[in-house]
C-alpha positions in Angstrom: -12.1 4.9 17.0 -11.0 3.9 13.8 -7.5 5.1 12.6 -8.7 6.6 9.1 -11.8 7.4 8.5 -12.4 8.7 4.7 -16.0 10.2 4.6 -17.9 11.4 1.5 -14.8 12.1 -0.8 -15.1 13.6 -4.2 -12.0 14.2 -6.2 -12.1 16.5 -9.5 -9.1 17.9 -11.5 -8.9 20.0 -14.5 -6.6 18.7 -17.0 -5.9 21.3 -19.9 -9.5 22.2 -19.7 -11.0 18.7 -19.6 -12.7 18.0 -15.7 -12.1 14.6 -14.3 -13.8 13.2 -11.8 -11.4 10.4 -9.8 -13.4 9.9 -7.0 -17.1 10.2 -6.2 -18.7 10.1 -2.6 -16.1 7.4 -1.0 -16.6 6.2 2.3 -15.1 3.7 4.5 -12.8 3.1 7.6 -9.7 1.4 8.8 -9.3 0.2 12.5 -6.1 0.6 14.3 -3.8 -2.0 13.5 -5.7 -3.6 10.3 -4.3 -4.5 7.0 -6.6 -3.1 4.2 -6.0 -3.7 0.4 -8.2 -1.9 -2.3 -8.4 -3.7 -5.1 -10.1 -2.7 -8.7 -9.5 -2.1 -12.2 -7.2 0.6 -13.7 -8.6 3.7 -13.4 -11.4 3.4 -10.8 -9.6 5.8 -8.3 -7.0 3.7 -6.2 -4.2 5.6 -6.0 -6.3 8.9 -5.9 -7.5 7.6 -3.0 -4.1 7.0 -1.4 -3.2 9.9 -2.4 -5.4 11.5 -0.4 -4.7 9.6 2.4 -0.9 10.7 1.9 -1.6 14.1 2.0 -0.5 14.5 -1.6 -4.2 15.7 -2.6 -6.9 17.3 -1.4 -10.2 16.4 -1.7 -12.7 18.3 -3.8 -15.8 17.7 -1.5 -15.8 15.4 1.9 -12.9 14.6 4.6 -10.6 12.3 5.8 -9.8 11.8 9.4 -7.0 10.2 11.1 -7.6 9.3 14.6 -11.0 11.3 14.8 -9.2 14.5 13.5 -9.5 16.1 10.3 -6.5 15.7 8.5 -4.9 18.2 5.9 -1.3 17.7 3.8 1.5 15.2 4.7 2.4 14.2 8.5 5.3 12.0 10.2 2.3 9.0 10.7 2.4 8.4 7.7 4.6 6.5 5.3 4.0 5.7 1.6 5.7 3.0 -1.0 5.5 4.0 -4.4 5.2 1.3 -7.3 8.3 3.0 -8.4 11.3 2.8 -6.1 11.5 6.7 -5.5 15.4 6.3 -4.1 17.6 9.6 -4.6 19.9 8.1 -7.6 23.1 9.9 -5.7 22.6 8.0 -2.5 23.8 4.6 -1.5 21.0 2.5 0.0 21.9 3.4 3.7 21.9 6.9 2.8 18.7 7.1 1.2 17.4 5.2 4.4 19.4 7.4 6.8 18.0 10.4 5.0 14.3 9.5 5.6 15.1 8.6 9.4 16.7 12.4 9.6 13.5 13.8 8.2 11.2 11.9 10.4 13.2 12.8 13.4 15.6 15.5 13.2 17.3 15.4 16.5 18.8 11.7 15.1 22.9 12.0 14.8 24.2 10.8 11.3 25.8 7.8 13.0 22.3 7.1 14.9 20.5 6.9 11.4 23.2 4.9 9.7 23.2 2.4 12.6 19.2 2.2 12.1 19.5 2.3 8.1 21.9 -0.8 8.6 19.7 -2.5 10.6 16.5 -2.5 8.3 18.8 -3.1 5.3 19.5 -6.0 7.3 15.8 -6.9 8.0 14.9 -6.7 4.7 17.7 -9.3 3.5 20.2 -6.5 2.3 22.9 -6.5 4.6 26.5 -6.2 2.8 24.6 -3.9 0.2 24.6 -0.9 2.5 27.3 1.1 -0.1 25.4 0.2 -3.3 23.9 3.2 -5.0 20.4 2.4 -6.7 21.8 1.5 -10.5 23.8 -1.3 -8.4 20.3 -3.0 -7.3 18.3 -5.3 -8.9 14.3 -4.1 -9.1 13.7 -6.1 -6.1 16.5 -4.8 -4.1 15.4 -1.3 -4.7 12.0 -2.1 -3.7 13.4 -3.7 -0.5 15.4 -0.6 -0.1 12.3 1.7 -0.4 10.3 -0.8 2.0 13.4 -0.3 4.6 13.2 3.4 4.6 9.5 3.7 5.0 9.8 1.1 7.9 12.7 2.9 9.6 10.8 5.9 9.6 8.5 4.3 12.2 5.1 5.9 10.9 1.8 4.6 12.1 0.3 4.5 9.1 1.5 2.3 5.9 -0.2 3.2 2.8 1.7 1.0 -0.5 0.2 1.7 -3.7 1.3 -1.4 -5.6 4.5 -2.0 -4.3 5.3 -5.0 -6.2 3.7 -4.4 -9.2 6.7 -3.9 -11.3 8.7 -7.1 -9.6 8.7 -10.8 -11.6 6.9 -13.6 -9.9 9.6 -14.7 -7.9 10.4 -11.7 -6.1 6.8 -10.5 -5.7 6.5 -13.6 -3.7 9.5 -12.8 -1.6 8.6 -9.4 -1.0 5.1 -10.6 0.2 6.3 -12.8 3.0 8.9 -10.1 3.8 6.3 -7.8 4.2 4.4 -10.2 6.6 7.4 -11.2 8.3 8.8 -7.9 8.7 5.5 -6.5 10.1 5.2 -9.6 12.4 8.1 -8.9 14.2 7.6 -5.0 14.6 7.2 -3.8 17.9 4.4 -1.2 17.1 1.4 -2.3 15.3 1.2 -0.8 12.1 -2.3 0.4 10.0 -1.7 -0.4 6.7 -4.1 0.4 3.3 -2.2 -1.5 0.4 -3.2 -0.9 -3.2 -2.9 -3.7 -5.3 -4.6 -5.5 -8.6 -3.5 -8.9 -7.4 -6.7 -10.6 -6.3 -4.4 -13.6 -4.4 -1.6 -10.7 -3.1 -5.3 -9.0 -1.6 -6.2 -12.2 0.5 -2.9 -13.1 1.3 -2.2 -10.1 2.9 -5.2 -8.5 4.4 -7.8 -8.3 7.0 -10.4 -6.8 5.3 -10.5 -6.3 1.3 -12.3 -3.3 -0.3 -13.5 -3.7 -4.1 -13.6 -0.4 -5.7 -15.6 0.6 -9.1 -17.2 3.5 -10.7 -14.9 6.0 -8.1 -15.8 4.7 -4.9 -16.4 1.3 -2.6 -18.9 -1.4 -4.0 -17.9 -4.4 -2.2 -16.2 -5.3 1.1 -15.0 -8.9 2.2 -13.2 -10.0 5.7 -10.8 -12.1 5.0 -11.2 -15.3 7.6 -7.7 -16.3 7.7 -5.9 -15.7 11.1 -2.5 -14.7 11.2 0.7 -15.7 11.3 -0.6 -17.2 7.8 0.8 -20.0 5.4 0.8 -19.2 2.0 0.8 -23.0 0.6 -2.6 -23.7 3.4 -4.4 -20.6 2.7 -3.9 -21.3 -1.4 -5.7 -25.0 -1.0 -8.6 -24.3 1.2 -11.9 -23.8 0.2 -12.4 -20.3 1.8 -9.6 -19.0 -0.3 -11.2 -20.6 -3.4 -14.9 -19.1 -2.6 -13.3 -15.6 -2.2 -11.0 -15.4 -5.1 -13.9 -16.3 -7.3 -16.3 -13.4 -5.5 -13.6 -11.3 -6.1 -12.7 -12.1 -9.7 -16.6 -12.1 -10.0 -16.4 -7.9 -9.1 -13.8 -7.6 -11.9 -15.9 -9.4 -14.5 -19.4 -7.7 -13.6 -17.3 -4.3 -13.9 -16.1 -5.6 -17.3 -19.7 -6.8 -18.2 -21.0 -2.8 -17.3 -18.5 -1.1 -19.9 -19.5 -3.2 -22.6 -23.2 -3.0 -22.5 -23.8 -6.2 -20.3 -22.8 -8.7 -22.9 -21.2 -11.9 -21.5 -17.6 -12.5 -21.5 -15.9 -15.6 -21.9 -12.1 -15.5 -20.8 
C-alpha cells in the first residue's frame, strides 16, 4: 500500500474575481519510507501540492489518500517545514520545540517536552542555544530549530517546502547533510515529500524525483544511488551527470514551450 496517493487532483481558487488553476489532474504516489522530491519552475504548483498534502487546502477535484484512507485537513501524522522559519518570536528555541511537542502529544509534561526539545536541538547542532530567541539566531540556526521542532513531533510524513531556499550556500550544504544524518539516525523511518528548485539537492537527497510543469507531473526519475550517500562520490559519477542533464533538459524544454519553441542559449 502507498503511504501517500494523489489521485486526479485539481485546484482552482478565486483571487479578486479572477479564477486561477493551480493544479490540473495531478497524479502520483509515495511509498512508505521513500524520499520523493518535486522540482519544477516557479508557479508550476509545487507548493500548492504540498499545501494539499499538509491539509491546509482542499482539492477542487480529486482526492489524496494517506495509508489508503481519504484524507481531509491537517493531522498529527504530517509535519511541515516551510521555507520561512515559522518560529514564534516570543519563544526561545527550546520553547518553540516544546510547544510543538505538547501540541502533538498533549499528555507530555512541560519538563518532558523541554527534555525532548533539548535532545533535538543537540541533534541539529544547537546545544547551548536553547535559551536564544529567534532574533538572536542566524537564518541557518532558525531553520535548524524549525527542522528540530518538526522532527521532535515525530510525524510519519515530512513535508518540506524549499526549507533551504533562503539559506546561504555553506549553510545549505550543512543543512542538507544534517537532514541526511538526522533521518538516518531516526528509529522510525520517515516518508518525505521535498519541494526544491535545486537539481543537485534533489539528486543528493531523493530516492525518486518528480518533474512538475503545466500544473501536473510530467516526468519521473529514479535516483540510482544507495544510502548512506557521499556527496563527493555522487557528484563525480557518470550517473549523476546524466541525471542532472536530463533534469535540466526538462527545465529548458518548458522554457522553450513558453517562448514559442525558440532555441534558448544559456
